[in-house]
N, C-alpha and C positions, 0 to 999 in steps of 0.2 A: 504494500500500500504506500502511496506517496506520503511524504512527511507532512504532518499537520492535519491530515484527514482523520476525523474520529472513527473509531472502529466500533461497530455494533456490539453492545454488551453481550448479546446472545453468542456472537462469534467468539468473543473473548472467553466466555464460559466454556464453549466447546473446545477451544484451544487448550485451556488450562486443564479441563477434564481429560482430554486426550493424553496430555503429558503426565498428569498425576495418576490417573486411574488405568490407563491402557498402555503405559510404558513407551509412548511415542517420544522421540527425541525432539529437542527444540528445533533442530534443523528440519526434521520431517514435518513438524507442525507448521513451521514457517513456509515451507514449500506448498504444503497441502492447502493451507488457509490464506496464503498470500499476505502474510503479516511478517514484518521485519523481525529477525531473530533478537535484535536488541530490545525491541518493544516487548516481546514475550519474556525476555530476561527481566525487564523492569516489572512486568506483571508478577512474575514469580517472586522477585525480590520484595514486592509489596506484601506478599503473603507470609513472609518469613516470621515465624514465631519459634524461638529457641532452636534455630538452625534447621527448621523443617525443610527449607529449600535444598540444603545440601543432602539431606536424606532422600528427598524425591529424586534428585539428579543421580545420586549414587544408586538408588534402587533401579532406575531406568538403565543405567550403565550395566548393572549386574544382570538385568533381564536380557539385554542384548547379548552379553557374553554367554549366558545360559542357552539362548537360542542357537548361537553359533556352535557351541559344544554339542548340543543335541543333534544338529545337522551332521557334524563330523562323526559322531557315534553312529548315526543312521547309515552314513556312507560306508563306514568301516564294517558294520554288521552285514551290509549287502555284499561287500567284497569277500568277506569270510564265507558267507553262504554260497556265493558263486564259486568259490574255490572248492567247496565240498561236493558240488554237483558234477 
């Protein structure tokens, strides 16, 4: 979104819910909702209570790592099964 144009509060809520509840990264949310990453960062920063922002971002980072690990394990399992056939 261009600088200075207000963003609909409904979109803001969707962006924040996607990041907090569904593990979407700030970059993914920025691209999907067409909102600047810095703007999303400010929104998250405004919600910080006792470091909860860091926990949200760390949780999302760990979710992504887990997804990658699960994919790798799935590929390895397939390769092992193919080797047995």
